[in-house]
C-alpha positions in Angstrom: 99.3 112.7 74.3 101.7 114.4 72.9 108.1 121.0 77.2 109.1 125.1 76.6 110.4 128.2 76.0 108.4 129.2 79.2 109.2 129.5 82.9 112.7 128.1 83.4 113.6 128.2 87.1 117.1 128.8 88.5 117.4 125.1 89.3 116.5 124.2 85.7 119.0 126.6 84.3 121.7 125.2 86.6 120.9 121.5 86.0 120.5 121.5 82.2 124.1 122.4 81.2 125.5 119.7 83.4 123.0 117.1 82.2 123.6 118.1 78.5 127.4 117.8 78.9 127.2 114.3 80.4 124.7 113.1 77.9 126.9 114.4 75.1 129.8 112.3 76.4 127.6 109.2 76.5 126.3 109.7 72.9 129.9 110.2 71.7 131.1 107.1 73.5 128.3 104.9 72.3 127.9 103.4 68.8 125.2 101.7 66.8 125.1 97.9 66.9 123.4 95.9 64.3 124.2 92.2 63.9 127.2 92.1 66.3 126.6 92.4 70.0 130.4 92.6 70.7 130.8 96.1 69.2 132.1 99.0 71.3 133.6 96.5 73.8 130.2 95.9 75.4 129.4 92.7 77.4 126.3 90.9 76.6 124.4 88.7 79.1 124.1 85.1 77.9 120.9 83.2 77.4 121.9 80.4 79.7 121.4 80.0 83.4 123.2 82.1 85.9 125.3 81.3 88.9 124.3 82.7 92.2 125.4 86.3 92.1 128.0 87.5 94.5 127.3 90.4 96.9 129.4 92.6 94.6 127.2 91.6 91.6 124.0 92.3 93.5 125.2 95.8 94.1 125.6 96.5 90.4 122.4 98.1 89.0 120.6 96.1 86.3 118.4 97.1 83.5 115.0 98.4 84.8 112.2 96.4 83.2 109.7 99.1 84.1 111.3 101.6 81.8 111.6 99.4 78.7 110.2 95.9 78.2 113.0 93.4 78.5 111.0 90.3 77.4 112.8 88.6 74.4 115.5 91.3 74.4 119.3 91.0 74.4 120.8 93.3 77.1 124.3 94.8 76.5 126.0 96.9 79.1 128.8 99.5 78.8 131.1 100.8 81.5 132.1 104.3 80.2 134.0 105.5 83.3 135.8 102.1 83.9 134.7 101.7 87.5 133.5 98.1 86.9 129.8 99.2 87.1 127.6 99.6 84.0 126.6 103.1 82.9 124.7 102.3 79.8 122.2 99.5 79.1 121.1 98.7 75.5 118.2 96.4 74.8 118.1 94.7 71.4 115.4 92.7 69.7 116.2 90.2 67.0 114.3 90.5 63.7 114.6 88.9 60.3 115.0 91.2 57.2 115.8 89.9 53.7 116.7 86.5 55.1 119.2 88.0 57.5 118.9 88.2 61.3 119.4 91.7 62.7 119.6 93.1 66.2 117.4 96.2 66.4 117.9 98.6 69.3 114.7 98.9 71.2 115.7 100.8 74.3 118.7 102.6 75.9 119.1 103.5 79.5 121.9 105.7 80.8 123.3 106.5 84.3 124.9 109.8 83.6 126.2 110.6 87.1 127.2 107.1 88.0 125.1 106.8 91.1 123.3 103.6 90.0 120.1 105.3 88.9 119.0 105.8 85.4 118.9 109.5 84.3 118.1 109.1 80.6 115.9 106.6 78.8 114.9 106.3 75.2 112.7 103.7 73.6 112.3 102.7 70.0 109.7 100.8 68.0 110.3 97.6 66.1 111.6 99.5 63.1 114.1 101.5 65.2 112.1 104.7 65.2 112.2 106.7 68.5 109.0 106.6 70.6 109.8 108.5 73.7 112.6 109.9 75.9 112.7 110.5 79.6 115.4 112.6 81.4 116.2 113.3 85.0 118.1 116.5 84.5 118.7 117.3 88.2 119.7 113.8 89.1 117.3 113.4 92.0 116.1 109.9 91.0 112.9 111.2 89.4 112.3 111.8 85.7 111.4 115.5 85.1 111.1 115.6 81.3 109.1 113.4 78.9 109.2 113.6 75.1 106.9 111.7 72.8 107.8 111.3 69.1 106.0 110.4 66.0 107.7 107.2 64.7 106.8 108.0 61.1 108.5 111.4 61.0 110.8 111.4 64.0 109.4 114.7 65.1 108.3 115.6 68.6 104.6 115.2 69.3 104.5 116.4 72.9 106.8 117.2 75.7 106.0 117.5 79.4 108.3 119.0 82.1 108.6 119.8 85.8 109.5 123.5 85.9 110.2 123.4 89.6 111.5 119.9 90.0 108.9 119.1 92.6 107.4 115.9 91.2 104.7 117.7 89.2 104.6 117.9 85.4 103.3 121.5 85.1 104.4 122.4 81.5 103.1 120.8 78.4 104.4 121.6 74.9 102.5 120.5 71.8 104.0 120.2 68.3 102.5 119.9 64.8 103.1 117.3 62.2 106.3 119.1 61.0 107.7 119.2 64.5 107.0 123.0 65.0 105.8 124.2 68.4 102.2 125.2 68.4 101.3 125.7 72.0 102.6 125.6 75.6 100.2 125.0 78.4 101.3 125.8 82.0 99.8 124.9 85.3 100.8 127.7 87.7 98.8 126.8 90.8 99.4 123.0 90.8 95.8 121.9 90.3 96.5 119.8 87.3 94.9 122.2 84.9 96.5 124.7 82.5 96.0 128.3 83.4 98.4 130.0 81.0 98.6 129.3 77.3 101.2 130.3 74.8 100.2 130.2 71.1 102.7 129.8 68.4 102.6 130.1 64.6 105.5 128.7 62.6 107.3 128.2 65.9 107.0 131.9 66.9 105.0 133.2 69.9 101.9 135.2 68.8 99.7 135.3 71.9 99.7 134.5 75.7 96.4 133.8 77.4 95.9 133.9 81.2 93.4 132.4 83.6 94.3 134.5 86.7 91.5 133.3 89.0 91.9 129.7 88.0 88.3 129.1 87.0 89.2 127.5 83.6 88.3 130.6 81.7 90.5 133.1 80.0 90.8 136.4 81.8 93.4 138.1 79.6 94.9 137.7 76.2 98.1 139.4 75.2 98.9 139.6 71.5 102.5 139.4 70.5 103.3 141.5 67.4 105.2 139.4 64.8 105.6 141.0 61.4 106.0 137.7 59.5 102.8 136.1 60.8 100.8 139.3 60.5 101.8 139.8 56.9 100.7 136.2 56.2 97.4 136.7 57.9 98.1 133.8 60.2 98.2 135.6 63.5 96.3 133.7 66.3 95.9 130.6 64.1 97.7 128.4 66.6 96.0 125.2 67.7 95.2 126.3 71.3 91.7 127.8 71.5 91.1 131.2 73.2 88.6 129.5 75.5 90.2 126.7 77.6 86.8 125.2 78.2 86.9 124.2 74.5 90.1 122.3 75.0 89.6 118.5 75.3 90.2 117.5 78.9 92.8 114.9 77.9 95.2 117.5 76.4 94.4 120.6 78.5 96.0 119.2 81.6 99.7 120.3 82.0 100.6 117.0 83.7 99.9 113.4 82.8 100.3 110.1 84.4 102.1 108.7 81.4 104.8 111.4 81.6 105.8 110.5 85.2 106.1 106.8 84.9 109.4 105.9 86.6 
């Protein structure tokens, strides 16, 4: 498994600034909680039994177990806009370290536009390292961007996006061990297979390959002159092969089932 300097549509350009602004407010408002579940004024659900919820309580969105595993977790909610409805859900797992019990953040879900639907989800491993992020940047109730991270380094491994916000992940970005972009694979005709490839060296675009008749074979290759990479003799050394038939089937596809799981 493993997103894109490529094909940004008008809808993407319009949605991204609004999404980024709202996410920034959430990140500024939140705080890290380790050991104390009462920090930031959050309310934690108790471990005991519950009374029958009222109609009002039923209308309040709860943490979505399909996005992050809630088993054995402590769920803490935050109401950032003070409308008596939670906007942020944080899931914590209790671990023992050096004889002390700590609460480790395992997942965070955020409703950025306050419509009761999660627009941003991030999951962490048992050591607190980021595993993946999902975002709904146009607030249509469907995740359109997926990032996978290497928990050892914290760098991106892969990103997948919907360039047209149509339910199809048609752009795939692949990163190397240092977190530098090496290739972008784009599905232009919606058949689930990449038909345009962008190759990068040290994060800089060096070549674009096209399959214009969609037969999984490269029809044209455009070299991008980059003085730095040419002088180093590294031009064209990006990981994406010139012949897409050589690309493993599991990584050549621009979309993946794992990216769209909401």
